[in-house]
PDB file of N, CA, C and O in Angstrom:
ATOM      1  N   UNK A   1      18.880  20.970 -31.858  1.00  0.00           N
ATOM      2  CA  UNK A   1      18.472  20.122 -30.786  1.00  0.00           C
ATOM      3  C   UNK A   1      18.293  21.014 -29.474  1.00  0.00           C
ATOM      4  O   UNK A   1      18.890  22.083 -29.344  1.00  0.00           O
ATOM      5  N   UNK A   2      17.507  20.545 -28.601  1.00  0.00           N
ATOM      6  CA  UNK A   2      17.254  21.229 -27.336  1.00  0.00           C
ATOM      7  C   UNK A   2      18.381  20.934 -26.370  1.00  0.00           C
ATOM      8  O   UNK A   2      18.806  19.782 -26.294  1.00  0.00           O
ATOM      9  N   UNK A   3      18.888  21.897 -25.630  1.00  0.00           N
ATOM     10  CA  UNK A   3      19.910  21.702 -24.668  1.00  0.00           C
ATOM     11  C   UNK A   3      19.178  21.629 -23.274  1.00  0.00           C
ATOM     12  O   UNK A   3      18.082  22.151 -23.068  1.00  0.00           O
ATOM     13  N   UNK A   4      19.880  20.949 -22.375  1.00  0.00           N
ATOM     14  CA  UNK A   4      19.409  20.798 -20.956  1.00  0.00           C
ATOM     15  C   UNK A   4      18.110  20.085 -20.979  1.00  0.00           C
ATOM     16  O   UNK A   4      17.266  20.467 -20.168  1.00  0.00           O
ATOM     17  N   UNK A   5      17.817  19.113 -21.776  1.00  0.00           N
ATOM     18  CA  UNK A   5      16.461  18.410 -21.895  1.00  0.00           C
ATOM     19  C   UNK A   5      16.422  17.389 -20.847  1.00  0.00           C
ATOM     20  O   UNK A   5      15.350  17.166 -20.284  1.00  0.00           O
ATOM     21  N   UNK A   6      17.516  16.726 -20.517  1.00  0.00           N
ATOM     22  CA  UNK A   6      17.347  15.591 -19.610  1.00  0.00           C
ATOM     23  C   UNK A   6      17.646  16.103 -18.156  1.00  0.00           C
ATOM     24  O   UNK A   6      18.375  17.066 -17.920  1.00  0.00           O
ATOM     25  N   UNK A   7      16.991  15.336 -17.195  1.00  0.00           N
ATOM     26  CA  UNK A   7      17.106  15.791 -15.783  1.00  0.00           C
ATOM     27  C   UNK A   7      18.598  15.497 -15.271  1.00  0.00           C
ATOM     28  O   UNK A   7      19.386  14.803 -15.914  1.00  0.00           O
ATOM     29  N   UNK A   8      18.858  16.023 -14.202  1.00  0.00           N
ATOM     30  CA  UNK A   8      20.290  15.871 -13.619  1.00  0.00           C
ATOM     31  C   UNK A   8      20.196  14.604 -12.723  1.00  0.00           C
ATOM     32  O   UNK A   8      19.480  14.614 -11.721  1.00  0.00           O
ATOM     33  N   UNK A   9      20.911  13.525 -13.080  1.00  0.00           N
ATOM     34  CA  UNK A   9      20.932  12.313 -12.346  1.00  0.00           C
ATOM     35  C   UNK A   9      22.090  12.442 -11.309  1.00  0.00           C
ATOM     36  O   UNK A   9      23.180  12.912 -11.634  1.00  0.00           O
ATOM     37  N   UNK A  10      21.818  12.020 -10.085  1.00  0.00           N
ATOM     38  CA  UNK A  10      22.879  12.083  -9.084  1.00  0.00           C
ATOM     39  C   UNK A  10      22.746  10.865  -8.253  1.00  0.00           C
ATOM     40  O   UNK A  10      21.696  10.223  -8.269  1.00  0.00           O
ATOM     41  N   UNK A  11      23.819  10.495  -7.482  1.00  0.00           N
ATOM     42  CA  UNK A  11      23.909   9.376  -6.573  1.00  0.00           C
ATOM     43  C   UNK A  11      22.698   9.456  -5.541  1.00  0.00           C
ATOM     44  O   UNK A  11      22.471  10.471  -4.883  1.00  0.00           O
ATOM     45  N   UNK A  12      21.951   8.303  -5.462  1.00  0.00           N
ATOM     46  CA  UNK A  12      20.796   8.311  -4.519  1.00  0.00           C
ATOM     47  C   UNK A  12      20.832   7.136  -3.542  1.00  0.00           C
ATOM     48  O   UNK A  12      21.465   6.123  -3.838  1.00  0.00           O
ATOM     49  N   UNK A  13      20.205   7.236  -2.447  1.00  0.00           N
ATOM     50  CA  UNK A  13      19.973   6.129  -1.489  1.00  0.00           C
ATOM     51  C   UNK A  13      18.602   5.685  -1.454  1.00  0.00           C
ATOM     52  O   UNK A  13      17.691   6.504  -1.329  1.00  0.00           O
ATOM     53  N   UNK A  14      18.373   4.350  -1.563  1.00  0.00           N
ATOM     54  CA  UNK A  14      16.931   3.875  -1.318  1.00  0.00           C
ATOM     55  C   UNK A  14      17.061   3.265   0.013  1.00  0.00           C
ATOM     56  O   UNK A  14      17.891   2.374   0.195  1.00  0.00           O
ATOM     57  N   UNK A  15      16.274   3.699   0.983  1.00  0.00           N
ATOM     58  CA  UNK A  15      16.171   3.142   2.307  1.00  0.00           C
ATOM     59  C   UNK A  15      14.915   2.377   2.528  1.00  0.00           C
ATOM     60  O   UNK A  15      13.825   2.894   2.280  1.00  0.00           O
ATOM     61  N   UNK A  16      15.034   1.070   3.021  1.00  0.00           N
ATOM     62  CA  UNK A  16      13.867   0.351   3.300  1.00  0.00           C
ATOM     63  C   UNK A  16      13.601   0.486   4.903  1.00  0.00           C
ATOM     64  O   UNK A  16      14.435   0.868   5.725  1.00  0.00           O
ATOM     65  N   UNK A  17      12.286   0.097   5.164  1.00  0.00           N
ATOM     66  CA  UNK A  17      11.941   0.100   6.606  1.00  0.00           C
ATOM     67  C   UNK A  17      12.753  -0.886   7.379  1.00  0.00           C
ATOM     68  O   UNK A  17      12.947  -0.662   8.573  1.00  0.00           O
ATOM     69  N   UNK A  18      13.257  -1.979   6.805  1.00  0.00           N
ATOM     70  CA  UNK A  18      14.042  -2.991   7.516  1.00  0.00           C
ATOM     71  C   UNK A  18      15.445  -2.537   7.860  1.00  0.00           C
ATOM     72  O   UNK A  18      16.189  -3.162   8.616  1.00  0.00           O
ATOM     73  N   UNK A  19      15.769  -1.344   7.216  1.00  0.00           N
ATOM     74  CA  UNK A  19      17.275  -0.934   7.415  1.00  0.00           C
ATOM     75  C   UNK A  19      18.147  -1.012   6.254  1.00  0.00           C
ATOM     76  O   UNK A  19      19.227  -0.422   6.246  1.00  0.00           O
ATOM     77  N   UNK A  20      17.711  -1.752   5.210  1.00  0.00           N
ATOM     78  CA  UNK A  20      18.536  -2.059   4.065  1.00  0.00           C
ATOM     79  C   UNK A  20      18.705  -0.690   3.261  1.00  0.00           C
ATOM     80  O   UNK A  20      17.756   0.073   3.077  1.00  0.00           O
ATOM     81  N   UNK A  21      19.899  -0.467   2.836  1.00  0.00           N
ATOM     82  CA  UNK A  21      20.169   0.741   2.044  1.00  0.00           C
ATOM     83  C   UNK A  21      20.675   0.305   0.650  1.00  0.00           C
ATOM     84  O   UNK A  21      21.571  -0.534   0.557  1.00  0.00           O
ATOM     85  N   UNK A  22      20.134   0.844  -0.377  1.00  0.00           N
ATOM     86  CA  UNK A  22      20.599   0.433  -1.804  1.00  0.00           C
ATOM     87  C   UNK A  22      21.056   1.698  -2.471  1.00  0.00           C
ATOM     88  O   UNK A  22      20.349   2.706  -2.499  1.00  0.00           O
ATOM     89  N   UNK A  23      22.330   1.623  -3.044  1.00  0.00           N
ATOM     90  CA  UNK A  23      22.804   2.844  -3.760  1.00  0.00           C
ATOM     91  C   UNK A  23      22.490   2.675  -5.208  1.00  0.00           C
ATOM     92  O   UNK A  23      22.681   1.608  -5.791  1.00  0.00           O
ATOM     93  N   UNK A  24      21.991   3.774  -5.800  1.00  0.00           N
ATOM     94  CA  UNK A  24      21.650   3.773  -7.137  1.00  0.00           C
ATOM     95  C   UNK A  24      21.759   5.243  -7.694  1.00  0.00           C
ATOM     96  O   UNK A  24      22.291   6.096  -6.983  1.00  0.00           O
ATOM     97  N   UNK A  25      21.316   5.539  -8.834  1.00  0.00           N
ATOM     98  CA  UNK A  25      21.275   6.919  -9.378  1.00  0.00           C
ATOM     99  C   UNK A  25      19.787   7.389  -9.680  1.00  0.00           C
ATOM    100  O   UNK A  25      19.004   6.573 -10.167  1.00  0.00           O
ATOM    101  N   UNK A  26      19.417   8.578  -9.425  1.00  0.00           N
ATOM    102  CA  UNK A  26      18.140   8.983  -9.459  1.00  0.00           C
ATOM    103  C   UNK A  26      18.095  10.511  -9.524  1.00  0.00           C
ATOM    104  O   UNK A  26      19.075  11.169  -9.176  1.00  0.00           O
ATOM    105  N   UNK A  27      16.991  11.073  -9.958  1.00  0.00           N
ATOM    106  CA  UNK A  27      16.744  12.604  -9.881  1.00  0.00           C
ATOM    107  C   UNK A  27      16.579  12.970  -8.490  1.00  0.00           C
ATOM    108  O   UNK A  27      16.728  14.158  -8.202  1.00  0.00           O
ATOM    109  N   UNK A  28      16.294  12.132  -7.577  1.00  0.00           N
ATOM    110  CA  UNK A  28      15.987  12.336  -6.135  1.00  0.00           C
ATOM    111  C   UNK A  28      17.137  12.012  -5.341  1.00  0.00           C
ATOM    112  O   UNK A  28      17.847  11.093  -5.752  1.00  0.00           O
ATOM    113  N   UNK A  29      17.473  12.639  -4.203  1.00  0.00           N
ATOM    114  CA  UNK A  29      18.710  12.223  -3.435  1.00  0.00           C
ATOM    115  C   UNK A  29      18.380  11.005  -2.535  1.00  0.00           C
ATOM    116  O   UNK A  29      19.280  10.217  -2.243  1.00  0.00           O
ATOM    117  N   UNK A  30      17.107  10.829  -2.085  1.00  0.00           N
ATOM    118  CA  UNK A  30      16.816   9.611  -1.278  1.00  0.00           C
ATOM    119  C   UNK A  30      15.340   9.252  -1.471  1.00  0.00           C
ATOM    120  O   UNK A  30      14.479  10.071  -1.790  1.00  0.00           O
ATOM    121  N   UNK A  31      15.135   7.981  -1.252  1.00  0.00           N
ATOM    122  CA  UNK A  31      13.762   7.361  -1.473  1.00  0.00           C
ATOM    123  C   UNK A  31      13.534   6.476  -0.342  1.00  0.00           C
ATOM    124  O   UNK A  31      14.384   5.629  -0.068  1.00  0.00           O
ATOM    125  N   UNK A  32      12.433   6.593   0.363  1.00  0.00           N
ATOM    126  CA  UNK A  32      12.017   5.740   1.441  1.00  0.00           C
ATOM    127  C   UNK A  32      10.876   4.662   0.979  1.00  0.00           C
ATOM    128  O   UNK A  32       9.787   5.037   0.545  1.00  0.00           O
ATOM    129  N   UNK A  33      11.210   3.381   1.107  1.00  0.00           N
ATOM    130  CA  UNK A  33      10.302   2.381   0.779  1.00  0.00           C
ATOM    131  C   UNK A  33       9.904   1.580   2.003  1.00  0.00           C
ATOM    132  O   UNK A  33      10.643   1.578   2.987  1.00  0.00           O
ATOM    133  N   UNK A  34       8.792   0.913   1.982  1.00  0.00           N
ATOM    134  CA  UNK A  34       8.254   0.056   3.055  1.00  0.00           C
ATOM    135  C   UNK A  34       8.752  -1.363   2.992  1.00  0.00           C
ATOM    136  O   UNK A  34       8.805  -2.016   4.034  1.00  0.00           O
ATOM    137  N   UNK A  35       9.126  -1.893   1.822  1.00  0.00           N
ATOM    138  CA  UNK A  35       9.504  -3.223   1.857  1.00  0.00           C
ATOM    139  C   UNK A  35      10.475  -3.488   0.612  1.00  0.00           C
ATOM    140  O   UNK A  35      10.243  -2.942  -0.467  1.00  0.00           O
ATOM    141  N   UNK A  36      11.505  -4.291   0.783  1.00  0.00           N
ATOM    142  CA  UNK A  36      12.549  -4.479  -0.169  1.00  0.00           C
ATOM    143  C   UNK A  36      12.725  -5.988  -0.434  1.00  0.00           C
ATOM    144  O   UNK A  36      11.963  -6.781   0.118  1.00  0.00           O
ATOM    145  N   UNK A  37      13.704  -6.415  -1.260  1.00  0.00           N
ATOM    146  CA  UNK A  37      13.938  -7.760  -1.583  1.00  0.00           C
ATOM    147  C   UNK A  37      14.496  -8.536  -0.352  1.00  0.00           C
ATOM    148  O   UNK A  37      14.414  -9.764  -0.314  1.00  0.00           O
ATOM    149  N   UNK A  38      15.022  -7.867   0.580  1.00  0.00           N
ATOM    150  CA  UNK A  38      15.601  -8.666   1.711  1.00  0.00           C
ATOM    151  C   UNK A  38      14.505  -8.985   2.795  1.00  0.00           C
ATOM    152  O   UNK A  38      14.659  -9.898   3.606  1.00  0.00           O
ATOM    153  N   UNK A  39      13.473  -8.241   2.764  1.00  0.00           N
ATOM    154  CA  UNK A  39      12.317  -8.395   3.710  1.00  0.00           C
ATOM    155  C   UNK A  39      11.030  -8.832   3.085  1.00  0.00           C
ATOM    156  O   UNK A  39      10.072  -9.107   3.807  1.00  0.00           O
ATOM    157  N   UNK A  40      10.964  -8.901   1.925  1.00  0.00           N
ATOM    158  CA  UNK A  40       9.683  -9.346   1.136  1.00  0.00           C
ATOM    159  C   UNK A  40       9.501 -10.767   1.231  1.00  0.00           C
ATOM    160  O   UNK A  40      10.439 -11.505   0.931  1.00  0.00           O
ATOM    161  N   UNK A  41       8.301 -11.278   1.649  1.00  0.00           N
ATOM    162  CA  UNK A  41       8.028 -12.738   1.848  1.00  0.00           C
ATOM    163  C   UNK A  41       8.315 -13.607   0.547  1.00  0.00           C
ATOM    164  O   UNK A  41       8.656 -14.784   0.655  1.00  0.00           O
ATOM    165  N   UNK A  42       8.172 -13.021  -0.612  1.00  0.00           N
ATOM    166  CA  UNK A  42       8.277 -13.815  -1.780  1.00  0.00           C
ATOM    167  C   UNK A  42       9.799 -14.156  -1.902  1.00  0.00           C
ATOM    168  O   UNK A  42      10.116 -15.307  -2.201  1.00  0.00           O
ATOM    169  N   UNK A  43      10.678 -13.278  -1.701  1.00  0.00           N
ATOM    170  CA  UNK A  43      12.104 -13.466  -1.867  1.00  0.00           C
ATOM    171  C   UNK A  43      12.750 -14.191  -0.683  1.00  0.00           C
ATOM    172  O   UNK A  43      13.736 -14.908  -0.856  1.00  0.00           O
ATOM    173  N   UNK A  44      12.169 -13.995   0.576  1.00  0.00           N
ATOM    174  CA  UNK A  44      12.779 -14.615   1.716  1.00  0.00           C
ATOM    175  C   UNK A  44      12.158 -16.003   1.908  1.00  0.00           C
ATOM    176  O   UNK A  44      12.787 -16.753   2.655  1.00  0.00           O
ATOM    177  N   UNK A  45      11.114 -16.434   1.400  1.00  0.00           N
ATOM    178  CA  UNK A  45      10.457 -17.695   1.597  1.00  0.00           C
ATOM    179  C   UNK A  45       9.755 -17.900   2.770  1.00  0.00           C
ATOM    180  O   UNK A  45       9.281 -19.002   3.048  1.00  0.00           O
ATOM    181  N   UNK A  46       9.634 -16.787   3.586  1.00  0.00           N
ATOM    182  CA  UNK A  46       8.945 -16.940   4.792  1.00  0.00           C
ATOM    183  C   UNK A  46       7.613 -16.184   4.607  1.00  0.00           C
ATOM    184  O   UNK A  46       7.544 -15.180   3.899  1.00  0.00           O
ATOM    185  N   UNK A  47       6.467 -16.744   5.324  1.00  0.00           N
ATOM    186  CA  UNK A  47       5.264 -15.978   5.324  1.00  0.00           C
ATOM    187  C   UNK A  47       5.132 -15.027   6.549  1.00  0.00           C
ATOM    188  O   UNK A  47       5.105 -15.410   7.718  1.00  0.00           O
ATOM    189  N   UNK A  48       5.055 -13.773   6.139  1.00  0.00           N
ATOM    190  CA  UNK A  48       5.090 -12.713   7.112  1.00  0.00           C
ATOM    191  C   UNK A  48       3.943 -11.735   6.782  1.00  0.00           C
ATOM    192  O   UNK A  48       3.753 -11.322   5.638  1.00  0.00           O
ATOM    193  N   UNK A  49       3.222 -11.403   7.798  1.00  0.00           N
ATOM    194  CA  UNK A  49       1.996 -10.549   7.521  1.00  0.00           C
ATOM    195  C   UNK A  49       2.540  -9.149   7.570  1.00  0.00           C
ATOM    196  O   UNK A  49       3.113  -8.687   8.557  1.00  0.00           O
ATOM    197  N   UNK A  50       2.315  -8.462   6.380  1.00  0.00           N
ATOM    198  CA  UNK A  50       2.758  -7.028   6.197  1.00  0.00           C
ATOM    199  C   UNK A  50       1.530  -6.190   6.176  1.00  0.00           C
ATOM    200  O   UNK A  50       0.737  -6.291   5.240  1.00  0.00           O
ATOM    201  N   UNK A  51       1.333  -5.362   7.173  1.00  0.00           N
ATOM    202  CA  UNK A  51       0.174  -4.428   7.197  1.00  0.00           C
ATOM    203  C   UNK A  51       0.717  -3.010   7.273  1.00  0.00           C
ATOM    204  O   UNK A  51       1.105  -2.569   8.355  1.00  0.00           O
ATOM    205  N   UNK A  52       0.758  -2.288   6.177  1.00  0.00           N
ATOM    206  CA  UNK A  52       1.246  -0.935   6.170  1.00  0.00           C
ATOM    207  C   UNK A  52       0.136   0.044   6.558  1.00  0.00           C
ATOM    208  O   UNK A  52      -0.866   0.178   5.856  1.00  0.00           O
ATOM    209  N   UNK A  53       0.335   0.726   7.689  1.00  0.00           N
ATOM    210  CA  UNK A  53      -0.511   1.726   8.145  1.00  0.00           C
ATOM    211  C   UNK A  53      -1.939   1.241   8.484  1.00  0.00           C
ATOM    212  O   UNK A  53      -2.896   1.999   8.328  1.00  0.00           O
ATOM    213  N   UNK A  54      -2.080   0.027   8.930  1.00  0.00           N
ATOM    214  CA  UNK A  54      -3.482  -0.396   9.247  1.00  0.00           C
ATOM    215  C   UNK A  54      -4.381  -0.621   8.139  1.00  0.00           C
ATOM    216  O   UNK A  54      -5.593  -0.642   8.355  1.00  0.00           O
ATOM    217  N   UNK A  55      -3.929  -0.789   6.996  1.00  0.00           N
ATOM    218  CA  UNK A  55      -4.850  -0.816   5.807  1.00  0.00           C
ATOM    219  C   UNK A  55      -5.835  -2.072   5.880  1.00  0.00           C
ATOM    220  O   UNK A  55      -6.975  -1.992   5.421  1.00  0.00           O
ATOM    221  N   UNK A  56      -5.398  -3.113   6.412  1.00  0.00           N
ATOM    222  CA  UNK A  56      -6.268  -4.352   6.521  1.00  0.00           C
ATOM    223  C   UNK A  56      -7.414  -3.952   7.512  1.00  0.00           C
ATOM    224  O   UNK A  56      -8.589  -4.194   7.237  1.00  0.00           O
ATOM    225  N   UNK A  57      -7.076  -3.396   8.552  1.00  0.00           N
ATOM    226  CA  UNK A  57      -8.051  -2.903   9.579  1.00  0.00           C
ATOM    227  C   UNK A  57      -9.089  -2.026   8.991  1.00  0.00           C
ATOM    228  O   UNK A  57     -10.292  -2.190   9.195  1.00  0.00           O
ATOM    229  N   UNK A  58      -8.597  -1.116   8.277  1.00  0.00           N
ATOM    230  CA  UNK A  58      -9.468  -0.129   7.619  1.00  0.00           C
ATOM    231  C   UNK A  58     -10.447  -0.742   6.667  1.00  0.00           C
ATOM    232  O   UNK A  58     -11.620  -0.380   6.581  1.00  0.00           O
ATOM    233  N   UNK A  59      -9.829  -1.802   5.878  1.00  0.00           N
ATOM    234  CA  UNK A  59     -10.703  -2.548   4.952  1.00  0.00           C
ATOM    235  C   UNK A  59     -11.830  -3.293   5.642  1.00  0.00           C
ATOM    236  O   UNK A  59     -12.989  -3.291   5.229  1.00  0.00           O
ATOM    237  N   UNK A  60     -11.381  -3.967   6.785  1.00  0.00           N
ATOM    238  CA  UNK A  60     -12.389  -4.763   7.565  1.00  0.00           C
ATOM    239  C   UNK A  60     -13.509  -3.844   8.077  1.00  0.00           C
ATOM    240  O   UNK A  60     -14.699  -4.144   7.981  1.00  0.00           O
ATOM    241  N   UNK A  61     -13.031  -2.644   8.655  1.00  0.00           N
ATOM    242  CA  UNK A  61     -14.129  -1.759   9.097  1.00  0.00           C
ATOM    243  C   UNK A  61     -15.048  -1.372   8.033  1.00  0.00           C
ATOM    244  O   UNK A  61     -16.260  -1.450   8.232  1.00  0.00           O
ATOM    245  N   UNK A  62     -14.556  -0.942   6.863  1.00  0.00           N
ATOM    246  CA  UNK A  62     -15.433  -0.650   5.651  1.00  0.00           C
ATOM    247  C   UNK A  62     -16.308  -1.788   5.336  1.00  0.00           C
ATOM    248  O   UNK A  62     -17.503  -1.582   5.124  1.00  0.00           O
ATOM    249  N   UNK A  63     -15.804  -2.988   5.287  1.00  0.00           N
ATOM    250  CA  UNK A  63     -16.588  -4.244   4.931  1.00  0.00           C
ATOM    251  C   UNK A  63     -17.762  -4.431   5.957  1.00  0.00           C
ATOM    252  O   UNK A  63     -18.907  -4.700   5.595  1.00  0.00           O
ATOM    253  N   UNK A  64     -17.387  -4.267   7.254  1.00  0.00           N
ATOM    254  CA  UNK A  64     -18.484  -4.532   8.195  1.00  0.00           C
ATOM    255  C   UNK A  64     -19.594  -3.281   8.132  1.00  0.00           C
ATOM    256  O   UNK A  64     -20.788  -3.496   8.344  1.00  0.00           O
ATOM    257  N   UNK A  65     -19.159  -2.166   7.869  1.00  0.00           N
ATOM    258  CA  UNK A  65     -20.106  -1.093   7.828  1.00  0.00           C
ATOM    259  C   UNK A  65     -20.929  -1.254   6.474  1.00  0.00           C
ATOM    260  O   UNK A  65     -22.090  -0.844   6.470  1.00  0.00           O
ATOM    261  N   UNK A  66     -20.426  -1.794   5.391  1.00  0.00           N
ATOM    262  CA  UNK A  66     -21.136  -1.986   4.137  1.00  0.00           C
ATOM    263  C   UNK A  66     -22.085  -3.170   4.288  1.00  0.00           C
ATOM    264  O   UNK A  66     -23.208  -3.134   3.786  1.00  0.00           O
ATOM    265  N   UNK A  67     -21.615  -4.274   5.012  1.00  0.00           N
ATOM    266  CA  UNK A  67     -22.605  -5.377   5.168  1.00  0.00           C
ATOM    267  C   UNK A  67     -23.803  -4.996   6.054  1.00  0.00           C
ATOM    268  O   UNK A  67     -24.932  -5.440   5.846  1.00  0.00           O
ATOM    269  N   UNK A  68     -23.492  -4.130   7.078  1.00  0.00           N
ATOM    270  CA  UNK A  68     -24.512  -3.743   8.044  1.00  0.00           C
ATOM    271  C   UNK A  68     -25.628  -2.935   7.173  1.00  0.00           C
ATOM    272  O   UNK A  68     -26.828  -3.199   7.257  1.00  0.00           O
ATOM    273  N   UNK A  69     -25.092  -1.911   6.319  1.00  0.00           N
ATOM    274  CA  UNK A  69     -26.020  -1.133   5.453  1.00  0.00           C
ATOM    275  C   UNK A  69     -26.853  -1.991   4.539  1.00  0.00           C
ATOM    276  O   UNK A  69     -28.031  -1.717   4.314  1.00  0.00           O
ATOM    277  N   UNK A  70     -26.244  -3.024   4.015  1.00  0.00           N
ATOM    278  CA  UNK A  70     -26.918  -3.931   3.068  1.00  0.00           C
ATOM    279  C   UNK A  70     -27.986  -4.629   3.837  1.00  0.00           C
ATOM    280  O   UNK A  70     -29.124  -4.682   3.372  1.00  0.00           O
ATOM    281  N   UNK A  71     -27.698  -5.158   4.962  1.00  0.00           N
ATOM    282  CA  UNK A  71     -28.643  -5.857   5.863  1.00  0.00           C
ATOM    283  C   UNK A  71     -29.847  -5.025   6.241  1.00  0.00           C
ATOM    284  O   UNK A  71     -30.988  -5.487   6.242  1.00  0.00           O
ATOM    285  N   UNK A  72     -29.526  -3.704   6.583  1.00  0.00           N
ATOM    286  CA  UNK A  72     -30.606  -2.734   6.891  1.00  0.00           C
ATOM    287  C   UNK A  72     -31.433  -2.469   5.671  1.00  0.00           C
ATOM    288  O   UNK A  72     -32.648  -2.346   5.826  1.00  0.00           O
ATOM    289  N   UNK A  73     -30.952  -2.374   4.568  1.00  0.00           N
ATOM    290  CA  UNK A  73     -31.568  -2.001   3.302  1.00  0.00           C
ATOM    291  C   UNK A  73     -32.576  -3.241   2.960  1.00  0.00           C
ATOM    292  O   UNK A  73     -33.723  -3.071   2.547  1.00  0.00           O
ATOM    293  N   UNK A  74     -32.003  -4.455   3.184  1.00  0.00           N
ATOM    294  CA  UNK A  74     -32.782  -5.690   2.911  1.00  0.00           C
ATOM    295  C   UNK A  74     -33.891  -5.729   3.855  1.00  0.00           C
ATOM    296  O   UNK A  74     -34.996  -6.051   3.419  1.00  0.00           O
ATOM    297  N   UNK A  75     -33.752  -5.450   5.068  1.00  0.00           N
ATOM    298  CA  UNK A  75     -34.749  -5.498   6.087  1.00  0.00           C
ATOM    299  C   UNK A  75     -35.894  -4.534   5.764  1.00  0.00           C
ATOM    300  O   UNK A  75     -37.067  -4.893   5.870  1.00  0.00           O
ATOM    301  N   UNK A  76     -35.552  -3.346   5.383  1.00  0.00           N
ATOM    302  CA  UNK A  76     -36.574  -2.307   5.136  1.00  0.00           C
ATOM    303  C   UNK A  76     -37.272  -2.695   3.795  1.00  0.00           C
ATOM    304  O   UNK A  76     -38.467  -2.436   3.654  1.00  0.00           O
ATOM    305  N   UNK A  77     -36.570  -3.302   2.822  1.00  0.00           N
ATOM    306  CA  UNK A  77     -37.217  -3.751   1.632  1.00  0.00           C
ATOM    307  C   UNK A  77     -38.192  -4.751   1.932  1.00  0.00           C
ATOM    308  O   UNK A  77     -39.287  -4.644   1.381  1.00  0.00           O
ATOM    309  N   UNK A  78     -37.971  -5.765   2.762  1.00  0.00           N
ATOM    310  CA  UNK A  78     -38.834  -6.916   3.058  1.00  0.00           C
ATOM    311  C   UNK A  78     -40.014  -6.361   3.901  1.00  0.00           C
ATOM    312  O   UNK A  78     -41.136  -6.832   3.714  1.00  0.00           O
ATOM    313  N   UNK A  79     -39.819  -5.397   4.806  1.00  0.00           N
ATOM    314  CA  UNK A  79     -40.834  -4.814   5.645  1.00  0.00           C
ATOM    315  C   UNK A  79     -41.832  -4.102   4.621  1.00  0.00           C
ATOM    316  O   UNK A  79     -43.043  -4.168   4.835  1.00  0.00           O
ATOM    317  N   UNK A  80     -41.362  -3.463   3.575  1.00  0.00           N
ATOM    318  CA  UNK A  80     -42.287  -2.767   2.717  1.00  0.00           C
ATOM    319  C   UNK A  80     -43.091  -3.813   1.875  1.00  0.00           C
ATOM    320  O   UNK A  80     -44.239  -3.575   1.501  1.00  0.00           O
ATOM    321  N   UNK A  81     -42.473  -4.922   1.607  1.00  0.00           N
ATOM    322  CA  UNK A  81     -43.204  -5.988   0.820  1.00  0.00           C
ATOM    323  C   UNK A  81     -44.337  -6.515   1.592  1.00  0.00           C
ATOM    324  O   UNK A  81     -45.392  -6.808   1.030  1.00  0.00           O
ATOM    325  N   UNK A  82     -44.148  -6.662   2.979  1.00  0.00           N
ATOM    326  CA  UNK A  82     -45.181  -7.244   3.676  1.00  0.00           C
ATOM    327  C   UNK A  82     -46.362  -6.422   3.887  1.00  0.00           C
ATOM    328  O   UNK A  82     -47.433  -6.965   4.160  1.00  0.00           O
ATOM    329  N   UNK A  83     -46.253  -5.079   3.778  1.00  0.00           N
ATOM    330  CA  UNK A  83     -47.303  -4.252   3.959  1.00  0.00           C
ATOM    331  C   UNK A  83     -48.292  -4.242   2.780  1.00  0.00           C
ATOM    332  O   UNK A  83     -49.294  -3.528   2.821  1.00  0.00           O
TER     333      UNK A  83
END
């Protein structure tokens, strides 16, 4: 059998953005997470808007840009048909 096959597990801390700290064991000393069971809307029963790093805004900007490009393509296509 192979020796030293399994990684070294040690005590670790999982830190949430809300400040909650969970003690566990892992191959890493610490893990940072954005949301945990104490602040997640499903577990708390409250509706809370969670936008990590402006992802919703980035999506909205991409959506607007795509819709504008589609409208421009449709306009040029209809202009070519009229000729």
